[in-house]
C-alpha positions in Angstrom: 5.3 -8.0 -14.9 6.5 -7.7 -11.3 10.1 -7.9 -10.4 11.0 -9.2 -6.9 14.3 -7.8 -5.8 16.5 -9.8 -3.5 15.8 -9.6 0.2 18.3 -7.5 1.9 19.4 -7.8 5.5 20.2 -4.7 7.5 22.2 -4.0 10.7 22.2 -0.3 11.3 23.8 1.5 14.3 21.8 4.2 16.2 21.0 7.3 14.1 22.2 5.8 10.9 20.3 5.8 7.6 20.7 3.8 4.4 18.9 3.7 1.0 17.8 0.3 -0.2 16.1 1.3 -3.4 16.5 4.2 -5.8 14.7 4.9 -9.1 15.5 8.4 -10.1 14.2 8.0 -13.7 10.6 8.8 -12.9 9.6 6.3 -10.2 7.8 2.9 -10.4 4.9 1.3 -8.6 6.3 -0.9 -5.9 5.6 -2.9 -2.7 7.9 -2.6 0.3 8.2 -5.1 3.1 10.3 -4.4 6.2 10.8 -6.8 9.1 12.3 -5.3 12.2 14.0 -8.0 14.3 16.0 -5.5 16.5 15.2 -4.3 20.0 14.6 -0.7 18.9 12.3 0.9 16.3 13.4 1.7 12.7 11.9 4.3 10.3 11.0 3.5 6.7 11.4 6.7 4.6 9.5 6.7 1.3 10.0 9.3 -1.4 7.6 9.4 -4.3 7.1 11.5 -7.5 5.4 14.8 -6.7 4.5 13.8 -3.2 5.8 14.6 0.3 8.4 12.4 2.0 6.6 10.0 4.3 8.1 8.3 7.3 6.7 5.1 8.9 7.9 4.0 12.4 8.2 0.2 12.6 8.4 -0.9 16.3 10.8 -3.5 17.5 9.6 -7.0 16.6 7.1 -5.9 14.0 6.8 -5.7 10.2 5.2 -3.4 7.7 4.2 -4.0 4.0 2.9 -1.2 1.8 2.2 -0.5 -1.9 3.5 2.7 -3.2 2.8 4.5 -6.6 5.8 6.0 -8.4 8.4 5.2 -5.8 11.7 7.0 -6.1 13.6 6.1 -2.9 13.0 3.7 0.0 15.4 4.1 2.9 15.7 2.9 6.5 16.7 5.2 9.4 17.4 4.1 12.9 16.3 6.2 15.8 18.7 7.7 18.3 17.5 5.1 20.9 19.6 2.3 19.4 20.6 -0.1 16.7 18.3 -2.2 14.7 18.4 -5.3 12.5 16.0 -7.0 10.1 15.2 -7.4 6.4 13.8 -5.3 3.7 12.4 -6.5 0.3 11.0 -4.6 -2.6 8.9 -5.7 -5.5 8.5 -3.4 -8.4 5.8 -3.3 -11.1 7.8 -2.7 -14.3 5.8 -3.1 -17.5 
């Protein structure tokens, strides 16, 4: 069964990061959707079990959806160029 977590809004100042999902008990399969409404890009930082940390740059006015196996942490990090706003939503596949 999939669990759709509540959509969260973010408003992050320049060079600020915040974690929006953590599962430190072994990870779970998940889908992450980020909408960047701000005038500056935002980085989605994904940490998975036994895998390198991956960072996706989401340009201003764009969105990204991805499926991830064994997700541990999903976080957003703004670039030094400026603040960003938008939404993030995560759906997990807990069985």
